[in-house]
C-alpha positions as CSV (number, residue, x, y, z in Angstrom):
1,X,-29.2,78.6,9.4
2,X,-31.7,77.3,6.9
3,X,-33.2,79.9,4.7
4,X,-30.3,82.3,4.9
5,X,-27.3,82.8,2.7
6,X,-25.2,81.1,5.3
7,X,-27.3,77.9,5.2
8,X,-25.2,74.7,5.3
9,X,-25.9,71.0,5.9
10,X,-25.1,68.7,8.8
11,X,-25.1,64.9,8.1
12,X,-25.6,62.3,10.8
13,X,-24.9,58.6,10.5
14,X,-25.7,56.3,13.4
15,X,-24.6,52.7,13.5
16,X,-26.7,49.9,14.9
17,X,-24.1,49.3,17.5
18,X,-23.6,52.0,20.2
19,X,-20.3,53.7,20.5
20,X,-18.5,57.1,20.5
21,X,-19.4,60.1,18.4
22,X,-17.0,61.8,16.0
23,X,-17.6,65.2,14.4
24,X,-15.7,66.0,11.2
25,X,-15.7,69.6,9.9
26,X,-14.5,70.9,6.5
27,X,-14.9,74.3,4.7
28,X,-14.3,76.4,7.8
29,X,-12.3,78.6,5.3
30,X,-13.9,78.6,1.9
31,X,-10.7,78.5,-0.1
32,X,-9.4,75.3,1.5
33,X,-10.9,72.9,-0.9
34,X,-9.3,69.7,0.2
35,X,-11.0,69.8,3.6
36,X,-14.5,70.1,2.3
37,X,-14.1,67.7,-0.6
38,X,-12.7,65.1,1.9
39,X,-15.5,65.7,4.3
40,X,-18.0,65.2,1.5
41,X,-16.5,61.8,0.9
42,X,-16.4,61.0,4.6
43,X,-20.1,61.8,5.1
44,X,-20.9,58.7,3.0
45,X,-19.0,56.2,5.1
46,X,-20.7,53.2,6.5
47,X,-19.7,52.9,10.2
48,X,-19.7,49.9,12.4
49,X,-20.6,51.6,15.7
50,X,-21.3,55.0,17.2
51,X,-22.3,58.2,15.4
52,X,-20.6,60.1,12.6
53,X,-21.5,63.8,12.3
54,X,-20.1,65.8,9.4
55,X,-20.3,69.4,8.3
56,X,-18.6,69.4,4.9
57,X,-19.0,73.2,4.2
58,X,-19.1,74.9,7.6
59,X,-18.7,78.3,5.9
60,X,-20.8,77.6,2.8
61,X,-21.0,81.2,1.8
62,X,-17.2,81.4,1.7
63,X,-16.9,78.1,-0.1
64,X,-19.3,79.4,-2.8
65,X,-17.0,82.5,-3.2
66,X,-13.8,80.4,-3.0
67,X,-12.5,82.8,-0.3
68,X,-11.1,82.3,3.1
69,X,-13.9,84.6,4.4
70,X,-16.9,86.4,3.0
71,X,-17.1,90.1,2.3
72,X,-17.4,91.0,6.0
73,X,-13.8,89.6,6.5
74,X,-14.8,87.7,9.6
75,X,-12.7,84.6,10.1
76,X,-15.2,81.9,11.2
77,X,-12.5,79.9,12.9
78,X,-11.8,82.8,15.3
79,X,-15.4,83.0,16.6
80,X,-15.3,80.2,19.2
81,X,-13.7,81.7,22.4
82,X,-13.1,79.1,25.1
83,X,-15.5,79.4,28.0
84,X,-17.7,82.0,26.3
85,X,-20.6,82.2,23.8
86,X,-19.5,82.0,20.1
87,X,-19.5,85.5,18.7
88,X,-21.4,85.1,15.4
89,X,-24.8,83.5,14.5
90,X,-23.1,80.9,12.3
91,X,-20.5,80.0,15.0
92,X,-23.3,79.7,17.5
93,X,-25.2,77.3,15.2
94,X,-22.1,75.2,14.6
95,X,-21.4,75.1,18.3
96,X,-25.0,74.0,18.8
97,X,-24.2,70.9,16.8
98,X,-21.4,70.2,19.3
99,X,-23.7,70.7,22.2
100,X,-26.4,68.5,20.7
101,X,-24.2,65.5,19.8
102,X,-21.5,65.8,22.4
103,X,-18.7,64.4,20.2
104,X,-15.9,62.4,21.8
105,X,-13.7,63.3,18.8
106,X,-13.6,66.5,16.8
107,X,-11.5,66.8,13.6
108,X,-11.3,70.1,11.6
109,X,-9.7,69.8,8.2
110,X,-7.7,72.7,6.7
111,X,-4.9,73.4,4.2
112,X,-2.0,75.8,3.9
113,X,0.3,77.1,1.2
114,X,3.5,76.0,3.0
115,X,4.9,73.3,5.3
116,X,5.0,73.6,9.1
117,X,8.5,73.8,10.5
118,X,7.7,74.6,14.2
119,X,6.4,78.1,13.8
120,X,3.5,79.8,12.0
121,X,5.8,81.6,9.5
122,X,5.6,80.4,5.9
123,X,2.7,78.1,6.4
124,X,1.4,75.2,8.6
125,X,0.8,72.4,6.1
126,X,1.6,68.8,6.9
127,X,0.9,68.9,10.6
128,X,-1.8,67.6,12.9
129,X,-2.4,69.9,15.9
130,X,-3.9,68.2,18.9
131,X,-5.5,68.9,22.2
132,X,-3.1,68.6,25.2
133,X,-4.1,65.1,26.4
134,X,-1.7,62.2,25.8
135,X,-4.3,60.1,24.1
136,X,-4.8,62.7,21.3
137,X,-1.1,63.1,20.9
138,X,-0.6,59.4,20.6
139,X,-3.4,58.9,18.2
140,X,-2.1,61.7,16.0
141,X,1.4,60.2,16.1
142,X,0.2,56.8,15.0
143,X,-2.0,58.3,12.2
144,X,0.8,60.5,10.8
145,X,3.4,57.7,11.0
146,X,1.0,55.5,9.0
147,X,0.4,58.2,6.5
148,X,4.0,59.1,6.1
149,X,4.9,55.4,5.5
150,X,2.1,54.7,3.0
151,X,1.0,57.9,1.3
152,X,3.8,60.5,1.5
153,X,6.3,59.9,-1.3
154,X,8.3,63.2,-1.4
155,X,11.0,64.2,1.1
156,X,10.1,67.3,3.1
157,X,6.3,66.6,2.9
158,X,6.1,64.2,5.9
159,X,3.4,65.0,8.5
160,X,4.3,66.0,12.0
161,X,2.4,66.5,15.2
162,X,2.1,69.7,17.3
163,X,0.1,70.8,20.4
164,X,-2.6,73.4,20.3
165,X,-1.4,77.0,21.2
166,X,-1.9,78.0,24.8
167,X,-4.6,80.4,25.7
168,X,-2.2,83.3,26.2
169,X,-0.7,82.9,22.8
170,X,-3.1,85.3,21.1
171,X,-4.4,82.6,18.8
172,X,-7.9,82.1,20.2
173,X,-11.4,81.3,19.0
174,X,-10.7,78.0,17.1
175,X,-13.4,75.4,17.1
176,X,-11.1,72.6,18.0
177,X,-9.6,74.6,20.9
178,X,-13.0,75.3,22.3
179,X,-14.1,71.6,21.9
180,X,-11.1,70.5,23.8
181,X,-11.2,73.1,26.6
182,X,-15.0,73.3,27.1
183,X,-16.1,69.7,26.4
184,X,-13.0,67.5,26.9
185,X,-13.2,66.0,23.4
186,X,-10.1,64.6,21.8
187,X,-9.6,67.4,19.2
188,X,-7.5,67.6,16.1
189,X,-6.9,70.3,13.5
190,X,-5.3,68.8,10.4
191,X,-3.4,70.9,7.9
192,X,-2.3,69.6,4.5
193,X,-0.2,71.6,2.1
194,X,-1.2,72.9,-1.4
195,X,2.5,73.5,-2.2
196,X,3.1,71.6,-5.5
197,X,0.4,69.2,-4.5
198,X,-2.7,68.2,-6.5
199,X,-6.1,68.4,-5.0
200,X,-6.7,64.6,-5.2
201,X,-3.5,64.0,-3.2
202,X,-4.5,66.6,-0.5
203,X,-8.0,65.0,-0.3
204,X,-6.4,61.6,0.0
205,X,-4.2,62.7,2.9
206,X,-7.1,64.2,4.8
207,X,-9.3,61.2,4.2
208,X,-6.6,58.8,5.4
209,X,-5.9,60.9,8.5
210,X,-9.5,60.8,9.5
211,X,-9.8,57.1,8.9
212,X,-6.8,56.5,11.1
213,X,-8.1,58.8,13.9
214,X,-11.6,57.3,14.1
215,X,-10.9,53.7,13.1
216,X,-11.1,52.3,16.6
217,X,-14.0,54.5,17.6
218,X,-16.3,54.1,14.6
219,X,-15.0,51.8,11.8
220,X,-14.3,48.6,13.8
221,X,-17.0,46.6,15.6
222,X,-16.3,46.2,19.3
223,X,-17.5,42.6,19.0
224,X,-14.7,41.6,16.7
225,X,-11.8,44.0,16.3
226,X,-10.4,42.1,13.4
227,X,-13.3,42.9,11.2
228,X,-14.1,46.4,10.0
229,X,-17.0,47.7,7.9
230,X,-16.9,48.5,4.2
231,X,-14.7,51.5,5.0
232,X,-12.2,49.7,7.2
233,X,-9.0,51.6,6.7
234,X,-6.2,50.2,4.7
235,X,-3.6,48.8,7.0
236,X,-5.0,50.1,10.2
237,X,-4.7,47.8,13.3
238,X,-6.0,48.7,16.7
239,X,-2.7,47.6,18.3
240,X,-0.4,49.0,15.7
241,X,2.7,48.9,17.7
242,X,2.2,45.2,18.7
243,X,0.4,43.8,15.7
244,X,2.6,40.8,14.9
245,X,0.8,38.3,17.2
246,X,-2.8,37.7,18.2
247,X,-4.0,36.8,21.7
248,X,-3.0,33.1,21.2
249,X,0.6,34.0,20.3
250,X,0.0,33.2,16.6
251,X,1.2,35.6,13.9
252,X,-1.6,38.1,13.1
253,X,-2.6,38.9,9.6
254,X,-2.0,42.5,8.5
255,X,-4.5,44.4,6.4
256,X,-3.6,45.3,2.8
257,X,-3.0,48.9,1.6
258,X,-5.2,50.2,-1.2
259,X,-3.8,52.9,-3.5
260,X,-5.4,54.5,-6.6
261,X,-3.2,55.9,-9.4
262,X,-4.7,57.7,-12.4
263,X,-3.9,58.5,-16.0
264,X,-3.9,61.5,-16.4
265,X,-2.4,62.2,-13.0
266,X,-4.1,65.4,-12.0
267,X,-7.8,64.5,-12.0
268,X,-9.1,66.8,-9.2
269,X,-7.9,70.2,-10.4
270,X,-10.6,70.9,-12.9
271,X,-8.4,70.4,-16.0
272,X,-10.6,67.5,-17.3
273,X,-13.3,68.1,-19.8
274,X,-16.5,66.4,-20.7
275,X,-15.8,63.3,-22.8
276,X,-12.4,62.6,-21.3
277,X,-11.6,59.2,-20.0
278,X,-9.6,58.5,-16.8
279,X,-7.8,55.2,-16.3
280,X,-7.8,54.0,-12.7
281,X,-5.0,51.7,-11.7
282,X,-4.8,49.7,-8.4
283,X,-1.4,48.1,-9.1
284,X,0.4,50.2,-6.5
285,X,-1.8,48.5,-3.8
286,X,0.1,46.0,-1.6
287,X,-0.3,43.4,1.1
288,X,2.6,43.2,3.6
289,X,2.1,39.5,4.5
290,X,0.1,38.0,1.6
291,X,-1.5,38.6,-1.7
292,X,-4.3,40.8,-2.9
293,X,-6.9,38.6,-4.5
294,X,-9.7,41.0,-5.4
295,X,-9.9,44.6,-6.7
296,X,-13.3,46.3,-6.7
297,X,-14.4,49.8,-7.8
298,X,-17.3,52.0,-6.8
299,X,-17.5,54.5,-9.6
300,X,-20.7,56.3,-8.8
301,X,-20.6,56.7,-5.0
302,X,-23.7,54.5,-4.4
303,X,-21.9,52.1,-2.0
304,X,-21.9,49.2,-4.5
305,X,-18.7,48.0,-6.2
306,X,-19.8,47.5,-9.8
307,X,-16.4,47.1,-11.5
308,X,-13.6,44.7,-10.8
309,X,-10.0,44.2,-11.9
310,X,-6.7,45.8,-11.2
311,X,-7.5,48.6,-13.7
312,X,-10.7,50.2,-15.0
313,X,-11.8,53.3,-16.7
314,X,-14.2,56.1,-16.0
315,X,-15.7,58.3,-18.8
316,X,-16.6,61.9,-17.8
317,X,-20.0,62.7,-19.4
318,X,-20.8,65.8,-17.3
319,X,-19.2,68.7,-15.5
320,X,-19.3,67.5,-11.9
321,X,-17.4,65.7,-9.2
322,X,-17.0,61.9,-9.3
323,X,-16.1,60.2,-6.1
324,X,-14.3,56.9,-6.7
325,X,-13.6,54.2,-4.2
326,X,-11.3,51.2,-4.6
327,X,-11.6,48.2,-2.3
328,X,-9.0,45.5,-2.2
329,X,-9.2,42.1,-0.5
330,X,-6.2,39.9,0.5
331,X,-6.0,36.2,0.6
332,X,-7.1,36.1,4.3
333,X,-10.2,38.1,3.6
334,X,-9.1,41.5,5.0
335,X,-10.1,44.6,3.1
336,X,-8.9,48.1,2.6
337,X,-10.1,51.1,0.7
338,X,-8.8,54.2,-1.1
339,X,-10.8,57.1,-2.4
340,X,-10.2,59.9,-4.8
341,X,-12.5,62.6,-6.4
342,X,-12.4,63.2,-10.1
343,X,-13.7,66.5,-11.2
344,X,-14.2,68.7,-14.2
345,X,-15.1,71.7,-12.0
346,X,-12.4,74.3,-11.5
């Protein structure tokens, strides 16, 4: 919707190797910051095959106002009725992206104030809702198991998996529901919780979930499944349940797990000021069957890793967001990444 107050950007990355297409959407609700910050990071990924389509700020006007909706009160994520034309201009334009690129995977990133416990009362954080096919459910289960093992450190905050609501439930018009029902795409709606959780942690959860869900589709070359791109996920393996041996019966090397810790801890909530310095620490990274031999840092989101070492620092000269990527390499040459966003913007 270029030239209007609802104008937003769509980013498309196409790898040299053909493969599936994944669509990642954030900012459907403007006050759910983790989703659009994570999608802003994801749009910069280098992919090994296929096509990555991202819409970081689907409802850009609501994002600018930091509200779930804009003044008209229309919930954008209720404007995609299954089997029918979307009901607003913006919804029709977003659906036009789906029709143009025909994604095989659709992931919509949200956040909630509570934690999902099987119903919609009290919040729906820490759950990945999936389309009804077994493949989507299995993919979500593997992704959440991985996230719970490596990135969820508090009891009661573990991720679960749930199925989309049926058509007669009264909950209709969601983008992922329509994508699943009308196109057959594997569809996921991911919810993280803001309950006692800093923005950088919520962004990390979203980013890791997406990495897990599209690793096989986009981030691993079909020619050699043991070698991913620069954004190969930390610890992901295409045969996660049977990853102890390779095709020759030899023990298979596992990927390391990259993890960034910061001092001060809350670096994404806008409490930092110009002139502050953040210490970045990779010492919590681990390798399950070897040693980490290299720690590299991309401190300016240019795709180059200009700093090295287990720790480094970043000075904050301006009021803006600073995406940071850590890449670790183990003694067998396998890599993994972790990302956070440091910000002085409230």
